[in-house]
N, CA and C atoms of all chains as a GROMACS GRO file, in nm:
protein
  600
    1MET      N    1 -22.675   0.340  -2.847
    1MET     CA    2 -22.740   0.436  -2.938
    1MET      C    3 -22.856   0.504  -2.866
    2THR      N    4 -22.859   0.636  -2.874
    2THR     CA    5 -22.966   0.709  -2.806
    2THR      C    6 -23.102   0.661  -2.855
    3TYR      N    7 -23.193   0.647  -2.762
    3TYR     CA    8 -23.324   0.588  -2.788
    3TYR      C    9 -23.431   0.691  -2.749
    4ALA      N   10 -23.526   0.710  -2.837
    4ALA     CA   11 -23.636   0.804  -2.810
    4ALA      C   12 -23.765   0.727  -2.787
    5ASN      N   13 -23.837   0.764  -2.684
    5ASN     CA   14 -23.967   0.704  -2.654
    5ASN      C   15 -24.065   0.820  -2.637
    6VAL      N   16 -24.163   0.821  -2.721
    6VAL     CA   17 -24.254   0.936  -2.729
    6VAL      C   18 -24.395   0.881  -2.718
    7GLY      N   19 -24.475   0.936  -2.630
    7GLY     CA   20 -24.604   0.871  -2.615
    7GLY      C   21 -24.713   0.958  -2.560
    8THR      N   22 -24.832   0.901  -2.568
    8THR     CA   23 -24.950   0.963  -2.510
    8THR      C   24 -25.005   0.869  -2.404
    9LEU      N   25 -25.050   0.929  -2.295
    9LEU     CA   26 -25.112   0.854  -2.186
    9LEU      C   27 -25.252   0.911  -2.168
   10GLY      N   28 -25.351   0.827  -2.184
   10GLY     CA   29 -25.487   0.871  -2.158
   10GLY      C   30 -25.508   0.886  -2.008
   11ALA      N   31 -25.570   0.998  -1.970
   11ALA     CA   32 -25.600   1.021  -1.828
   11ALA      C   33 -25.749   0.997  -1.803
   12VAL      N   34 -25.782   0.951  -1.687
   12VAL     CA   35 -25.921   0.948  -1.643
   12VAL      C   36 -25.974   1.091  -1.653
   13PRO      N   37 -26.094   1.111  -1.711
   13PRO     CA   38 -26.144   1.248  -1.725
   13PRO      C   39 -26.136   1.326  -1.594
   14GLY      N   40 -26.079   1.446  -1.605
   14GLY     CA   41 -26.062   1.531  -1.487
   14GLY      C   42 -25.932   1.511  -1.412
   15LYS      N   43 -25.858   1.408  -1.449
   15LYS     CA   44 -25.735   1.373  -1.374
   15LYS      C   45 -25.607   1.407  -1.450
   16ARG      N   46 -25.621   1.472  -1.567
   16ARG     CA   47 -25.502   1.500  -1.647
   16ARG      C   48 -25.396   1.578  -1.569
   17ASP      N   49 -25.437   1.685  -1.504
   17ASP     CA   50 -25.338   1.771  -1.439
   17ASP      C   51 -25.272   1.700  -1.320
   18GLU      N   52 -25.350   1.614  -1.255
   18GLU     CA   53 -25.292   1.535  -1.146
   18GLU      C   54 -25.188   1.437  -1.201
   19LEU      N   55 -25.217   1.382  -1.317
   19LEU     CA   56 -25.122   1.290  -1.380
   19LEU      C   57 -24.995   1.364  -1.422
   20VAL      N   58 -25.012   1.485  -1.476
   20VAL     CA   59 -24.894   1.566  -1.510
   20VAL      C   60 -24.810   1.592  -1.385
   21ALA      N   61 -24.875   1.634  -1.277
   21ALA     CA   62 -24.802   1.665  -1.153
   21ALA      C   63 -24.725   1.542  -1.105
   22HIS      N   64 -24.787   1.427  -1.118
   22HIS     CA   65 -24.720   1.302  -1.079
   22HIS      C   66 -24.597   1.277  -1.164
   23LEU      N   67 -24.612   1.297  -1.295
   23LEU     CA   68 -24.502   1.263  -1.387
   23LEU      C   69 -24.385   1.360  -1.379
   24ILE      N   70 -24.411   1.485  -1.341
   24ILE     CA   71 -24.300   1.582  -1.339
   24ILE      C   72 -24.238   1.595  -1.199
   25ARG      N   73 -24.287   1.519  -1.105
   25ARG     CA   74 -24.224   1.519  -0.972
   25ARG      C   75 -24.078   1.479  -0.987
   26SER      N   76 -23.988   1.553  -0.925
   26SER     CA   77 -23.844   1.531  -0.942
   26SER      C   78 -23.807   1.385  -0.913
   27SER      N   79 -23.738   1.322  -1.007
   27SER     CA   80 -23.702   1.180  -0.995
   27SER      C   81 -23.558   1.162  -1.040
   28PRO      N   82 -23.463   1.198  -0.953
   28PRO     CA   83 -23.322   1.192  -0.995
   28PRO      C   84 -23.277   1.051  -1.033
   29GLU      N   85 -23.349   0.949  -0.988
   29GLU     CA   86 -23.307   0.812  -1.023
   29GLU      C   87 -23.319   0.787  -1.174
   30LEU      N   88 -23.405   0.867  -1.242
   30LEU     CA   89 -23.417   0.849  -1.387
   30LEU      C   90 -23.286   0.886  -1.457
   31ALA      N   91 -23.226   0.998  -1.417
   31ALA     CA   92 -23.098   1.036  -1.478
   31ALA      C   93 -22.992   0.929  -1.449
   32ASP      N   94 -22.992   0.879  -1.326
   32ASP     CA   95 -22.895   0.774  -1.292
   32ASP      C   96 -22.915   0.651  -1.379
   33ALA      N   97 -23.039   0.627  -1.422
   33ALA     CA   98 -23.070   0.508  -1.502
   33ALA      C   99 -23.045   0.531  -1.651
   34GLY      N  100 -23.002   0.652  -1.689
   34GLY     CA  101 -22.970   0.675  -1.831
   34GLY      C  102 -23.073   0.760  -1.904
   35CYS      N  103 -23.160   0.826  -1.830
   35CYS     CA  104 -23.258   0.914  -1.894
   35CYS      C  105 -23.192   1.050  -1.922
   36LEU      N  106 -23.193   1.091  -2.048
   36LEU     CA  107 -23.128   1.215  -2.091
   36LEU      C  108 -23.227   1.331  -2.098
   37LEU      N  109 -23.352   1.300  -2.122
   37LEU     CA  110 -23.456   1.403  -2.141
   37LEU      C  111 -23.590   1.338  -2.111
   38TYR      N  112 -23.679   1.413  -2.043
   38TYR     CA  113 -23.812   1.356  -2.012
   38TYR      C  114 -23.907   1.475  -2.000
   39GLU      N  115 -23.967   1.512  -2.112
   39GLU     CA  116 -24.054   1.628  -2.113
   39GLU      C  117 -24.200   1.582  -2.111
   40VAL      N  118 -24.278   1.649  -2.029
   40VAL     CA  119 -24.418   1.612  -2.006
   40VAL      C  120 -24.504   1.734  -2.038
   41GLY      N  121 -24.615   1.712  -2.107
   41GLY     CA  122 -24.698   1.827  -2.139
   41GLY      C  123 -24.838   1.790  -2.180
   42VAL      N  124 -24.908   1.892  -2.228
   42VAL     CA  125 -25.050   1.878  -2.262
   42VAL      C  126 -25.079   1.955  -2.391
   43ASN      N  127 -25.193   1.921  -2.447
   43ASN     CA  128 -25.244   1.991  -2.565
   43ASN      C  129 -25.395   2.002  -2.543
   44ASP      N  130 -25.444   2.124  -2.533
   44ASP     CA  131 -25.585   2.140  -2.494
   44ASP      C  132 -25.683   2.089  -2.600
   45ASP      N  133 -25.632   2.057  -2.719
   45ASP     CA  134 -25.718   1.992  -2.818
   45ASP      C  135 -25.752   1.848  -2.777
   46GLN      N  136 -25.671   1.791  -2.687
   46GLN     CA  137 -25.697   1.655  -2.637
   46GLN      C  138 -25.691   1.662  -2.484
   47PRO      N  139 -25.802   1.707  -2.424
   47PRO     CA  140 -25.797   1.745  -2.282
   47PRO      C  141 -25.780   1.630  -2.184
   48ASP      N  142 -25.792   1.506  -2.230
   48ASP     CA  143 -25.774   1.394  -2.138
   48ASP      C  144 -25.649   1.314  -2.172
   49THR      N  145 -25.550   1.382  -2.228
   49THR     CA  146 -25.427   1.314  -2.270
   49THR      C  147 -25.306   1.387  -2.213
   50VAL      N  148 -25.209   1.308  -2.166
   50VAL     CA  149 -25.079   1.362  -2.126
   50VAL      C  150 -24.975   1.311  -2.226
   51PHE      N  151 -24.884   1.399  -2.264
   51PHE     CA  152 -24.783   1.368  -2.366
   51PHE      C  153 -24.645   1.362  -2.300
   52VAL      N  154 -24.566   1.266  -2.342
   52VAL     CA  155 -24.428   1.258  -2.292
   52VAL      C  156 -24.332   1.238  -2.408
   53ALA      N  157 -24.215   1.299  -2.398
   53ALA     CA  158 -24.107   1.277  -2.495
   53ALA      C  159 -23.982   1.248  -2.414
   54GLU      N  160 -23.927   1.129  -2.434
   54GLU     CA  161 -23.812   1.085  -2.354
   54GLU      C  162 -23.694   1.051  -2.444
   55LEU      N  163 -23.575   1.080  -2.397
   55LEU     CA  164 -23.452   1.030  -2.460
   55LEU      C  165 -23.374   0.952  -2.355
   56TRP      N  166 -23.321   0.838  -2.397
   56TRP     CA  167 -23.245   0.750  -2.308
   56TRP      C  168 -23.110   0.717  -2.374
   57THR      N  169 -23.014   0.680  -2.292
   57THR     CA  170 -22.882   0.645  -2.348
   57THR      C  171 -22.892   0.522  -2.438
   58SER      N  172 -22.990   0.438  -2.416
   58SER     CA  173 -23.010   0.318  -2.500
   58SER      C  174 -23.149   0.262  -2.474
   59ALA      N  175 -23.196   0.178  -2.566
   59ALA     CA  176 -23.324   0.110  -2.545
   59ALA      C  177 -23.317   0.022  -2.421
   60GLU      N  178 -23.202  -0.038  -2.400
   60GLU     CA  179 -23.184  -0.127  -2.284
   60GLU      C  180 -23.196  -0.047  -2.153
   61ALA      N  181 -23.138   0.073  -2.150
   61ALA     CA  182 -23.148   0.156  -2.029
   61ALA      C  183 -23.295   0.189  -2.000
   62HIS      N  184 -23.371   0.217  -2.107
   62HIS     CA  185 -23.514   0.245  -2.087
   62HIS      C  186 -23.586   0.123  -2.030
   63ARG      N  187 -23.562   0.008  -2.093
   63ARG     CA  188 -23.628  -0.115  -2.045
   63ARG      C  189 -23.593  -0.142  -1.899
   64ALA      N  190 -23.463  -0.130  -1.867
   64ALA     CA  191 -23.418  -0.159  -1.731
   64ALA      C  192 -23.480  -0.063  -1.631
   65SER      N  193 -23.504   0.062  -1.673
   65SER     CA  194 -23.560   0.160  -1.579
   65SER      C  195 -23.697   0.117  -1.530
   66LEU      N  196 -23.770   0.044  -1.614
   66LEU     CA  197 -23.906   0.002  -1.577
   66LEU      C  198 -23.905  -0.102  -1.464
   67GLU      N  199 -23.787  -0.157  -1.437
   67GLU     CA  200 -23.774  -0.254  -1.327
   67GLU      C  201 -23.724  -0.192  -1.198
   68LEU      N  202 -23.688  -0.064  -1.202
   68LEU     CA  203 -23.641   0.002  -1.079
   68LEU      C  204 -23.755   0.010  -0.978
   69PRO      N  205 -23.728  -0.018  -0.850
   69PRO     CA  206 -23.835  -0.012  -0.750
   69PRO      C  207 -23.906   0.123  -0.748
   70GLU      N  208 -23.829   0.234  -0.761
   70GLU     CA  209 -23.891   0.366  -0.757
   70GLU      C  210 -23.986   0.385  -0.875
   71VAL      N  211 -23.945   0.333  -0.992
   71VAL     CA  212 -24.028   0.350  -1.113
   71VAL      C  213 -24.152   0.261  -1.102
   72LYS      N  214 -24.134   0.139  -1.054
   72LYS     CA  215 -24.250   0.051  -1.037
   72LYS      C  216 -24.351   0.112  -0.939
   73ALA      N  217 -24.300   0.170  -0.831
   73ALA     CA  218 -24.389   0.231  -0.731
   73ALA      C  219 -24.462   0.350  -0.792
   74SER      N  220 -24.388   0.427  -0.875
   74SER     CA  221 -24.447   0.546  -0.938
   74SER      C  222 -24.557   0.506  -1.036
   75ILE      N  223 -24.533   0.400  -1.112
   75ILE     CA  224 -24.634   0.352  -1.209
   75ILE      C  225 -24.758   0.304  -1.132
   76ALA      N  226 -24.736   0.232  -1.024
   76ALA     CA  227 -24.850   0.182  -0.945
   76ALA      C  228 -24.932   0.298  -0.890
   77GLU      N  229 -24.861   0.403  -0.848
   77GLU     CA  230 -24.929   0.520  -0.790
   77GLU      C  231 -25.009   0.596  -0.897
   78ALA      N  232 -24.959   0.593  -1.021
   78ALA     CA  233 -25.027   0.665  -1.129
   78ALA      C  234 -25.148   0.589  -1.183
   79ARG      N  235 -25.151   0.460  -1.158
   79ARG     CA  236 -25.253   0.376  -1.225
   79ARG      C  237 -25.396   0.427  -1.211
   80PRO      N  238 -25.438   0.475  -1.093
   80PRO     CA  239 -25.577   0.523  -1.080
   80PRO      C  240 -25.607   0.647  -1.165
   81LEU      N  241 -25.501   0.712  -1.216
   81LEU     CA  242 -25.520   0.833  -1.296
   81LEU      C  243 -25.525   0.800  -1.445
   82LEU      N  244 -25.493   0.677  -1.482
   82LEU     CA  245 -25.479   0.639  -1.624
   82LEU      C  246 -25.606   0.574  -1.677
   83SER      N  247 -25.646   0.614  -1.798
   83SER     CA  248 -25.765   0.555  -1.860
   83SER      C  249 -25.735   0.419  -1.923
   84GLY      N  250 -25.608   0.391  -1.946
   84GLY     CA  251 -25.570   0.266  -2.013
   84GLY      C  252 -25.540   0.285  -2.160
   85GLU      N  253 -25.562   0.406  -2.213
   85GLU     CA  254 -25.527   0.432  -2.354
   85GLU      C  255 -25.385   0.485  -2.363
   86PHE      N  256 -25.305   0.420  -2.446
   86PHE     CA  257 -25.167   0.460  -2.466
   86PHE      C  258 -25.140   0.468  -2.615
   87GLY      N  259 -25.053   0.561  -2.654
   87GLY     CA  260 -25.012   0.571  -2.794
   87GLY      C  261 -24.867   0.612  -2.801
   88GLY      N  262 -24.822   0.631  -2.925
   88GLY     CA  263 -24.686   0.682  -2.942
   88GLY      C  264 -24.597   0.589  -3.020
   89PHE      N  265 -24.468   0.615  -3.013
   89PHE     CA  266 -24.372   0.536  -3.089
   89PHE      C  267 -24.234   0.552  -3.026
   90ALA      N  268 -24.144   0.468  -3.071
   90ALA     CA  269 -24.006   0.470  -3.020
   90ALA      C  270 -23.913   0.460  -3.140
   91PHE      N  271 -23.795   0.518  -3.126
   91PHE     CA  272 -23.700   0.509  -3.237
   91PHE      C  273 -23.557   0.524  -3.189
   92ASP      N  274 -23.465   0.475  -3.272
   92ASP     CA  275 -23.322   0.491  -3.248
   92ASP      C  276 -23.279   0.622  -3.312
   93VAL      N  277 -23.213   0.706  -3.234
   93VAL     CA  278 -23.170   0.837  -3.284
   93VAL      C  279 -23.045   0.820  -3.371
   94LEU      N  280 -23.050   0.877  -3.489
   94LEU     CA  281 -22.936   0.872  -3.580
   94LEU      C  282 -22.861   1.004  -3.590
   95GLY      N  283 -22.923   1.113  -3.546
   95GLY     CA  284 -22.852   1.240  -3.553
   95GLY      C  285 -22.947   1.356  -3.534
   96SER      N  286 -22.890   1.476  -3.547
   96SER     CA  287 -22.964   1.600  -3.527
   96SER      C  288 -22.903   1.709  -3.612
   97PRO      N  289 -22.985   1.792  -3.676
   97PRO     CA  290 -22.931   1.905  -3.752
   97PRO      C  291 -22.869   2.012  -3.661
   98LEU      N  292 -22.889   1.999  -3.530
   98LEU     CA  293 -22.830   2.095  -3.436
   98LEU      C  294 -22.687   2.057  -3.399
   99ARG      N  295 -22.645   1.935  -3.438
   99ARG     CA  296 -22.507   1.892  -3.411
   99ARG      C  297 -22.434   1.879  -3.544
  100ASP      N  298 -22.302   1.901  -3.541
  100ASP     CA  299 -22.224   1.885  -3.666
  100ASP      C  300 -22.201   1.737  -3.695
  101MET      N  301 -24.357   2.937  -2.375
  101MET     CA  302 -24.365   2.801  -2.318
  101MET      C  303 -24.303   2.702  -2.416
  102THR      N  304 -24.215   2.617  -2.366
  102THR     CA  305 -24.149   2.520  -2.454
  102THR      C  306 -24.254   2.433  -2.522
  103TYR      N  307 -24.231   2.411  -2.648
  103TYR     CA  308 -24.327   2.343  -2.735
  103TYR      C  309 -24.259   2.220  -2.794
  104ALA      N  310 -24.328   2.108  -2.788
  104ALA     CA  311 -24.275   1.983  -2.843
  104ALA      C  312 -24.354   1.945  -2.968
  105ASN      N  313 -24.281   1.909  -3.071
  105ASN     CA  314 -24.342   1.862  -3.195
  105ASN      C  315 -24.276   1.729  -3.228
  106VAL      N  316 -24.357   1.626  -3.234
  106VAL     CA  317 -24.307   1.491  -3.246
  106VAL      C  318 -24.378   1.427  -3.363
  107GLY      N  319 -24.306   1.368  -3.455
  107GLY     CA  320 -24.379   1.320  -3.570
  107GLY      C  321 -24.313   1.209  -3.647
  108THR      N  322 -24.394   1.154  -3.737
  108THR     CA  323 -24.346   1.054  -3.831
  108THR      C  324 -24.362   1.109  -3.972
  109LEU      N  325 -24.260   1.081  -4.055
  109LEU     CA  326 -24.262   1.119  -4.195
  109LEU      C  327 -24.251   0.991  -4.277
  110GLY      N  328 -24.349   0.964  -4.358
  110GLY     CA  329 -24.340   0.849  -4.447
  110GLY      C  330 -24.240   0.879  -4.558
  111ALA      N  331 -24.152   0.782  -4.585
  111ALA     CA  332 -24.054   0.796  -4.693
  111ALA      C  333 -24.098   0.713  -4.812
  112VAL      N  334 -24.065   0.759  -4.932
  112VAL     CA  335 -24.080   0.676  -5.050
  112VAL      C  336 -23.999   0.548  -5.026
  113PRO      N  337 -24.055   0.430  -5.056
  113PRO     CA  338 -23.980   0.306  -5.028
  113PRO      C  339 -23.838   0.312  -5.085
  114GLY      N  340 -23.742   0.276  -4.999
  114GLY     CA  341 -23.601   0.279  -5.038
  114GLY      C  342 -23.532   0.412  -5.015
  115LYS      N  343 -23.608   0.514  -4.976
  115LYS     CA  344 -23.551   0.649  -4.962
  115LYS      C  345 -23.538   0.693  -4.816
  116ARG      N  346 -23.570   0.603  -4.724
  116ARG     CA  347 -23.567   0.642  -4.583
  116ARG      C  348 -23.431   0.699  -4.540
  117ASP      N  349 -23.324   0.628  -4.574
  117ASP     CA  350 -23.194   0.670  -4.523
  117ASP      C  351 -23.150   0.801  -4.588
  118GLU      N  352 -23.192   0.821  -4.711
  118GLU     CA  353 -23.162   0.949  -4.777
  118GLU      C  354 -23.238   1.063  -4.707
  119LEU      N  355 -23.361   1.033  -4.668
  119LEU     CA  356 -23.440   1.134  -4.596
  119LEU      C  357 -23.376   1.166  -4.460
  120VAL      N  358 -23.329   1.063  -4.391
  120VAL     CA  359 -23.260   1.086  -4.263
  120VAL      C  360 -23.138   1.175  -4.286
  121ALA      N  361 -23.058   1.142  -4.386
  121ALA     CA  362 -22.936   1.220  -4.413
  121ALA      C  363 -22.971   1.366  -4.441
  122HIS      N  364 -23.080   1.384  -4.513
  122HIS     CA  365 -23.125   1.520  -4.541
  122HIS      C  366 -23.163   1.594  -4.412
  123LEU      N  367 -23.236   1.525  -4.326
  123LEU     CA  368 -23.288   1.590  -4.205
  123LEU      C  369 -23.179   1.620  -4.102
  124ILE      N  370 -23.072   1.540  -4.100
  124ILE     CA  371 -22.970   1.562  -3.997
  124ILE      C  372 -22.853   1.647  -4.048
  125ARG      N  373 -22.862   1.694  -4.170
  125ARG     CA  374 -22.759   1.784  -4.221
  125ARG      C  375 -22.756   1.909  -4.134
  126SER      N  376 -22.638   1.947  -4.092
  126SER     CA  377 -22.623   2.058  -3.996
  126SER      C  378 -22.698   2.183  -4.044
  127SER      N  379 -22.783   2.238  -3.957
  127SER     CA  380 -22.867   2.353  -3.992
  127SER      C  381 -22.867   2.450  -3.875
  128PRO      N  382 -22.757   2.527  -3.861
  128PRO     CA  383 -22.748   2.617  -3.745
  128PRO      C  384 -22.860   2.720  -3.740
  129GLU      N  385 -22.925   2.747  -3.853
  129GLU     CA  386 -23.034   2.846  -3.850
  129GLU      C  387 -23.151   2.798  -3.764
  130LEU      N  388 -23.162   2.666  -3.744
  130LEU     CA  389 -23.272   2.616  -3.659
  130LEU      C  390 -23.252   2.662  -3.515
  131ALA      N  391 -23.130   2.653  -3.464
  131ALA     CA  392 -23.104   2.700  -3.327
  131ALA      C  393 -23.132   2.849  -3.317
  132ASP      N  394 -23.089   2.923  -3.419
  132ASP     CA  395 -23.114   3.069  -3.418
  132ASP      C  396 -23.265   3.098  -3.415
  133ALA      N  397 -23.344   3.008  -3.472
  133ALA     CA  398 -23.489   3.029  -3.480
  133ALA      C  399 -23.563   2.982  -3.355
  134GLY      N  400 -23.487   2.926  -3.258
  134GLY     CA  401 -23.552   2.884  -3.134
  134GLY      C  402 -23.568   2.734  -3.119
  135CYS      N  403 -23.497   2.657  -3.201
  135CYS     CA  404 -23.504   2.510  -3.188
  135CYS      C  405 -23.406   2.466  -3.080
  136LEU      N  406 -23.458   2.396  -2.980
  136LEU     CA  407 -23.378   2.352  -2.865
  136LEU      C  408 -23.328   2.209  -2.882
  137LEU      N  409 -23.401   2.130  -2.957
  137LEU     CA  410 -23.369   1.987  -2.972
  137LEU      C  411 -23.435   1.942  -3.101
  138TYR      N  412 -23.364   1.856  -3.178
  138TYR     CA  413 -23.424   1.807  -3.304
  138TYR      C  414 -23.358   1.672  -3.330
  139GLU      N  415 -23.418   1.568  -3.280
  139GLU     CA  416 -23.361   1.434  -3.293
  139GLU      C  417 -23.434   1.359  -3.405
  140VAL      N  418 -23.356   1.293  -3.487
  140VAL     CA  419 -23.408   1.223  -3.605
  140VAL      C  420 -23.366   1.076  -3.595
  141GLY      N  421 -23.458   0.985  -3.627
  141GLY     CA  422 -23.419   0.845  -3.618
  141GLY      C  423 -23.512   0.753  -3.691
  142VAL      N  424 -23.489   0.625  -3.668
  142VAL     CA  425 -23.561   0.519  -3.739
  142VAL      C  426 -23.597   0.407  -3.643
  143ASN      N  427 -23.689   0.326  -3.689
  143ASN     CA  428 -23.729   0.205  -3.616
  143ASN      C  429 -23.749   0.098  -3.723
  144ASP      N  430 -23.668  -0.007  -3.717
  144ASP     CA  431 -23.672  -0.104  -3.827
  144ASP      C  432 -23.804  -0.180  -3.836
  145ASP      N  433 -23.888  -0.166  -3.734
  145ASP     CA  434 -24.023  -0.223  -3.744
  145ASP      C  435 -24.109  -0.147  -3.845
  146GLN      N  436 -24.069  -0.023  -3.876
  146GLN     CA  437 -24.142   0.059  -3.975
  146GLN      C  438 -24.038   0.112  -4.074
  147PRO      N  439 -23.999   0.028  -4.170
  147PRO     CA  440 -23.879   0.058  -4.249
  147PRO      C  441 -23.895   0.175  -4.346
  148ASP      N  442 -24.016   0.224  -4.368
  148ASP     CA  443 -24.034   0.338  -4.458
  148ASP      C  444 -24.078   0.463  -4.383
  149THR      N  445 -24.036   0.473  -4.258
  149THR     CA  446 -24.076   0.587  -4.175
  149THR      C  447 -23.954   0.650  -4.111
  150VAL      N  448 -23.953   0.782  -4.106
  150VAL     CA  449 -23.852   0.856  -4.032
  150VAL      C  450 -23.923   0.926  -3.916
  151PHE      N  451 -23.857   0.926  -3.801
  151PHE     CA  452 -23.916   0.981  -3.679
  151PHE      C  453 -23.840   1.107  -3.638
  152VAL      N  454 -23.912   1.206  -3.591
  152VAL     CA  455 -23.846   1.326  -3.541
  152VAL      C  456 -23.909   1.366  -3.408
  153ALA      N  457 -23.825   1.417  -3.318
  153ALA     CA  458 -23.872   1.473  -3.191
  153ALA      C  459 -23.804   1.608  -3.176
  154GLU      N  460 -23.886   1.712  -3.170
  154GLU     CA  461 -23.834   1.849  -3.166
  154GLU      C  462 -23.882   1.922  -3.042
  155LEU      N  463 -23.798   2.007  -2.987
  155LEU     CA  464 -23.839   2.103  -2.884
  155LEU      C  465 -23.805   2.242  -2.935
  156TRP      N  466 -23.897   2.334  -2.912
  156TRP     CA  467 -23.882   2.474  -2.956
  156TRP      C  468 -23.910   2.566  -2.837
  157THR      N  469 -23.856   2.686  -2.844
  157THR     CA  470 -23.878   2.783  -2.735
  157THR      C  471 -24.026   2.819  -2.722
  158SER      N  472 -24.101   2.807  -2.833
  158SER     CA  473 -24.246   2.834  -2.829
  158SER      C  474 -24.309   2.776  -2.956
  159ALA      N  475 -24.441   2.761  -2.953
  159ALA     CA  476 -24.513   2.717  -3.073
  159ALA      C  477 -24.494   2.819  -3.185
  160GLU      N  478 -24.490   2.946  -3.148
  160GLU     CA  479 -24.474   3.052  -3.248
  160GLU      C  480 -24.337   3.044  -3.315
  161ALA      N  481 -24.232   3.014  -3.238
  161ALA     CA  482 -24.098   2.999  -3.297
  161ALA      C  483 -24.099   2.885  -3.398
  162HIS      N  484 -24.169   2.775  -3.365
  162HIS     CA  485 -24.177   2.664  -3.458
  162HIS      C  486 -24.249   2.705  -3.586
  163ARG      N  487 -24.364   2.770  -3.569
  163ARG     CA  488 -24.440   2.814  -3.687
  163ARG      C  489 -24.356   2.907  -3.774
  164ALA      N  490 -24.289   3.004  -3.708
  164ALA     CA  491 -24.209   3.102  -3.783
  164ALA      C  492 -24.095   3.035  -3.858
  165SER      N  493 -24.039   2.929  -3.801
  165SER     CA  494 -23.924   2.862  -3.865
  165SER      C  495 -23.963   2.807  -4.002
  166LEU      N  496 -24.091   2.770  -4.017
  166LEU     CA  497 -24.135   2.711  -4.144
  166LEU      C  498 -24.138   2.814  -4.257
  167GLU      N  499 -24.126   2.942  -4.220
  167GLU     CA  500 -24.122   3.048  -4.320
  167GLU      C  501 -23.980   3.093  -4.355
  168LEU      N  502 -23.881   3.040  -4.284
  168LEU     CA  503 -23.742   3.077  -4.316
  168LEU      C  504 -23.705   3.027  -4.455
  169PRO      N  505 -23.635   3.109  -4.534
  169PRO     CA  506 -23.597   3.065  -4.668
  169PRO      C  507 -23.520   2.932  -4.666
  170GLU      N  508 -23.427   2.917  -4.571
  170GLU     CA  509 -23.348   2.793  -4.566
  170GLU      C  510 -23.437   2.673  -4.538
  171VAL      N  511 -23.536   2.692  -4.452
  171VAL     CA  512 -23.624   2.581  -4.416
  171VAL      C  513 -23.717   2.548  -4.533
  172LYS      N  514 -23.770   2.652  -4.598
  172LYS     CA  515 -23.856   2.628  -4.715
  172LYS      C  516 -23.779   2.553  -4.824
  173ALA      N  517 -23.653   2.593  -4.846
  173ALA     CA  518 -23.571   2.527  -4.949
  173ALA      C  519 -23.546   2.382  -4.911
  174SER      N  520 -23.522   2.359  -4.782
  174SER     CA  521 -23.494   2.224  -4.735
  174SER      C  522 -23.617   2.134  -4.752
  175ILE      N  523 -23.735   2.188  -4.721
  175ILE     CA  524 -23.858   2.111  -4.736
  175ILE      C  525 -23.880   2.078  -4.885
  176ALA      N  526 -23.856   2.176  -4.971
  176ALA     CA  527 -23.874   2.152  -5.115
  176ALA      C  528 -23.780   2.042  -5.164
  177GLU      N  529 -23.657   2.044  -5.110
  177GLU     CA  530 -23.557   1.946  -5.151
  177GLU      C  531 -23.594   1.805  -5.102
  178ALA      N  532 -23.659   1.799  -4.986
  178ALA     CA  533 -23.697   1.668  -4.930
  178ALA      C  534 -23.820   1.609  -4.998
  179ARG      N  535 -23.899   1.692  -5.064
  179ARG     CA  536 -24.030   1.648  -5.113
  179ARG      C  537 -24.025   1.518  -5.196
  180PRO      N  538 -23.928   1.502  -5.285
  180PRO     CA  539 -23.926   1.377  -5.365
  180PRO      C  540 -23.900   1.251  -5.282
  181LEU      N  541 -23.855   1.269  -5.157
  181LEU     CA  542 -23.826   1.155  -5.070
  181LEU      C  543 -23.945   1.118  -4.984
  182LEU      N  544 -24.047   1.201  -4.982
  182LEU     CA  545 -24.161   1.185  -4.890
  182LEU      C  546 -24.277   1.114  -4.958
  183SER      N  547 -24.338   1.019  -4.885
  183SER     CA  548 -24.454   0.947  -4.940
  183SER      C  549 -24.582   1.028  -4.927
  184GLY      N  550 -24.582   1.127  -4.839
  184GLY     CA  551 -24.702   1.204  -4.814
  184GLY      C  552 -24.775   1.164  -4.687
  185GLU      N  553 -24.727   1.056  -4.622
  185GLU     CA  554 -24.789   1.015  -4.495
  185GLU      C  555 -24.717   1.083  -4.379
  186PHE      N  556 -24.794   1.149  -4.294
  186PHE     CA  557 -24.738   1.216  -4.178
  186PHE      C  558 -24.820   1.178  -4.056
  187GLY      N  559 -24.753   1.171  -3.941
  187GLY     CA  560 -24.824   1.145  -3.816
  187GLY      C  561 -24.759   1.222  -3.703
  188GLY      N  562 -24.810   1.198  -3.582
  188GLY     CA  563 -24.746   1.259  -3.467
  188GLY      C  564 -24.837   1.352  -3.392
  189PHE      N  565 -24.776   1.429  -3.303
  189PHE     CA  566 -24.853   1.519  -3.219
  189PHE      C  567 -24.764   1.631  -3.168
  190ALA      N  568 -24.825   1.729  -3.109
  190ALA     CA  569 -24.753   1.844  -3.055
  190ALA      C  570 -24.811   1.876  -2.917
  191PHE      N  571 -24.726   1.929  -2.830
  191PHE     CA  572 -24.777   1.963  -2.697
  191PHE      C  573 -24.695   2.074  -2.633
  192ASP      N  574 -24.756   2.139  -2.536
  192ASP     CA  575 -24.689   2.240  -2.455
  192ASP      C  576 -24.624   2.170  -2.336
  193VAL      N  577 -24.495   2.195  -2.318
  193VAL     CA  578 -24.421   2.128  -2.210
  193VAL      C  579 -24.452   2.196  -2.077
  194LEU      N  580 -24.489   2.115  -1.978
  194LEU     CA  581 -24.519   2.169  -1.845
  194LEU      C  582 -24.409   2.140  -1.744
  195GLY      N  583 -24.321   2.046  -1.775
  195GLY     CA  584 -24.214   2.015  -1.680
  195GLY      C  585 -24.145   1.885  -1.712
  196SER      N  586 -24.051   1.851  -1.624
  196SER     CA  587 -23.971   1.730  -1.642
  196SER      C  588 -23.929   1.677  -1.506
  197PRO      N  589 -23.933   1.546  -1.486
  197PRO     CA  590 -23.886   1.491  -1.358
  197PRO      C  591 -23.734   1.501  -1.343
  198LEU      N  592 -23.664   1.541  -1.451
  198LEU     CA  593 -23.519   1.558  -1.442
  198LEU      C  594 -23.481   1.696  -1.390
  199ARG      N  595 -23.582   1.785  -1.380
  199ARG     CA  596 -23.555   1.919  -1.326
  199ARG      C  597 -23.628   1.933  -1.193
  200ASP      N  598 -23.572   2.018  -1.107
  200ASP     CA  599 -23.640   2.041  -0.978
  200ASP      C  600 -23.758   2.135  -0.997
   0.00000   0.00000   0.00000
């Protein structure tokens, strides 16, 4: 079942754009791991926050991706840019009004 | 600029699945209005909540869609299913690691 993971990542003040650049760096291994969509963005009302919206083939595919060496290395590399504040939610996708 | 709108809709207790069915009913006018993605789902950890993740061609397209007669009628029809609790966030998409 398609799984959605939507979240906010707090950035160290002044490091938001660097964190965005890190997150949008091309990572084809994510698609191989079952990532269907991974959109990264900002909202200037919250200038120290990065937003992500992800879709995965399953919750298990998402969990397993966090164990990939490339993903672990990427998380380690991002750590100095993160304030430690995280938010968001996850859900199982049941459908879309854009599909019949 | 692609715009993401991600949110939670509180359902009247016992009405969650009816609200999901309402939200995923095929609505081709959304695509015509600039909706690129509209995923609806649930998380059994929050049994009275429906989750949505939307992508639009722009924030303006999203705003304008709320004025469409079909969308206004749909919102009015959903109102008895809604508890009145809403959450979530919106952001401007800057990129994706799935794209070069």
